N, C-alpha and C positions, 0 to 999 in steps of 0.2 A: 835771362828769362827762361823759366822751366818749359820743357816740352814733353811729349809722350814718352821719349826714352828715359827722361828723369822720373816720370811716374812709374814706369816699369822697374827701373833700378832701385828706387826707394821702396816701393811696395814689396819687391822680392827680397829686400834686405831685412824685412820684418820677420820675426821668428815664425816658423811653420807655415810660411806663405807659399802658395803655388799660383801659377797662371794657367787658366783654362779658357778656351774659346767656348762661348755660349752666346746664343742669339746673334751669331756672326760677329762677335766682338770679344776682345780680351777682357777677362774678368780675373780678379785677384781674390784669393780665398785664404783664410786662416783656419786651419784644422777643418777644411772642407766648407766653411761658411763664408759666403761672399761678403767682402767689405769695400770693394772698389771696382769700377768698370771704366773702360775707355770706349765710349760709344761714338757713333757716327764716324767721322774722319779723324778720330783721335785728337781733336782740338779741345775737348772738354773731358772732365772726368765726373763720374757719379760716385758719391760716397754716402755712407750711413750718417744720419744726423737726426737727432730728436726733433720732432715736428715743431716744438716751441722755438728751439734754437734756429732751426732752418728758416722759419718765417722771419725771425729777427735778422738773420744774415741777408736774406733776399731784400728786405726793406732797407737795410743799412747800406748794402753794396750791390745794387741791382745790375751793375755792369760786370760784376764778377760772379755772382751767384744767381741761380734761378731754379725753378721747379718744373721738371718736364711733366706734361699733362698726364702721361700714363704712370707717373710715379707719385702723383699728388696724394694718394691715399696711403703711401708708404713713407717711412722715416728715411728718405733719401733726398739729397740735394745735388745739383750740378754746379760745377765750377769751370769757368773758361780758363784754360791753362795759361794762356798768354796774359791774362789779367792778374794773375797771382804776382805778389810783390817779388818773391824770390824763392829759391829752393828751400829755405827754412820754413816759409809758409806752406809750401807743398808738403814738406815732411810732417809738419804739425797736423795738417788736414788728414793725411794718410794714417798717421799714428793714432789720431783720435778715432777714425773710422775702424781701424784695426782693433783698438781696445773695445769697441762696442760689439765686435763679432767674436773676439778671442775667448776661449774657455778660461775658466778661473785658474786652471793649472798653468796656463801660459802667463796670465797676468801676475800670478804669484812668482813664477820663475824669472820674470823680466820686470822687476819693479821700476827700473829706469824708464820703462815705457808706460808707467802709471799715469795718473792724472797730471796735467801740466801744473807747474808751481803756481801756488796761489789758489788752487781749487781744492 
């Protein structure tokens, strides 16, 4: 079962990613642009997610995903870390959020981090 240490390790393994404390919580940034946070007591993570996809995720798996009230107007979703299936799911979630924040130069330099197969 993934935990906050896994979030940190996987996020920091993504190219040009740094960790910075903001709003009293760890945030992860690619080329200075935030793509993930470990809010509250680090039992959940917040990641970028297009609003349409976010709403579908929350409806399909409400025990795993939800929208924090203060993030409702933004393209972010929360995930309960312990509810994730495994480290592969965590890695996919973080990589997807990283892609949304990464500049084109990084996307071009790391095509293996491109869109998941089938998209």
